[in-house]
N, C-alpha and C positions, 0 to 999 in steps of 0.2 A: 504493500499501500504506500503510495506516494504521498509525503506530508508537503503541504504548501507553505512556503514561508512568506509571512505577513510583509509587505513592502511598507515601510515607515516614512518613505519620503513624500512630500507633498507636492513638489515640483519634478518635471521631467529633467533628466540630466544627461549631458554630453561627454564624452571624452574630448579633452581639449588640452593641448601642450602649448600654453602662452605664458609669456614672463609676467611674473607678479613680484612686487617689492611689498615689504611688510615691516611694520614697527609696532612693537610693543606700546600701547599708548603710555605716555609719560617717560618713554625711555628716548635716547637721542638717536641711536643708531638704527638704520634701516637694513635689512637683509633681502636676499634675493633667492628666487626659486622659479620653478615651473609648475604650473597648474596640472592636475592629473585629469580632474573633470569639473564641470561648473554647471549649475543650476540657477535659476531666479532666486533661489532661497540660500545659496552658498557655493562654496568651492573646495576642493580637496587639493593640497599638495604636500610635497616632501620637504623635510627639513633636517638639519643636522643637530638643532637644539630642542631639548624639551620645553614645551610651553603648557603650562598647566591648564585644564579645562575652565572655562568661564573666564580666561583672559581675553580683554578686548585688543584688537589690533586695527590699525590703519591700514588700509589696502591700497595698492595701486596695480591694476590688471590691465595689461595692453591687449585689446582684441581689435585686429586690424590697426586702423589709425586712431582708434578710440582708446582713452585712458579712462577707465571706470575707477571711481575713488571711494568704494563703501567702507563703513566700519563694520568689522566682524567681531563674532565671539567663538572662541575655540569651543565646538561641541564635543569633540573627542580627539584622542590621540593614541596611536598605535605604535609600538616600536616594529621596524621592519627587520626581519629575521636575517640574521648573520651579517648585520651592519650596525653602523652606529648613528642610523637615520630614523626619523619618524614620518608617519602619514598622520597629517591633521585635516580634520572635519572643520571647517569654519562655516558658521551660519551668518549671514548678512542681517545685522540690526539696522543698519541705516544705508538705504540706496534710493537715491532720488528718482522719482517717477519717470523722468526722461531716460535716464540709463538703465532702469528696470525694463522699460518698454524696449529699448534697443536690444537688450540682453534675452529678452523673451522672443523677439523676432529673429535674432541671430541663431538661438537654439532651435526654433521651428524650422528655419532655413536649412541647418545642418542636419536634423532629423530626416527631412526630406531627402537627403542624399547629395546635395549640393557642396 
């Protein structure tokens, strides 16, 4: 008998390798990474530093010639086996309506196979 896994995501997600800069709110330095996937509700990327869940981040995500600057919160963090890297799930807590609309259209476009 096959068990169905309940999908907890609220928004469609696509795989996307895009540059992301992030800064822990209140700290001076920025770090860089690449996104793994993205949705209107958040983004996943890898990192060499542990960042505790619930930590707020200032993000800069480059998609084509557009720079999205949401504020996110670390929803989860998992170590990547046999490395000293982590995979982070970031939930967007602030993303203006214009950029949210752009991101939704971009995701729809990519899901169509273009």
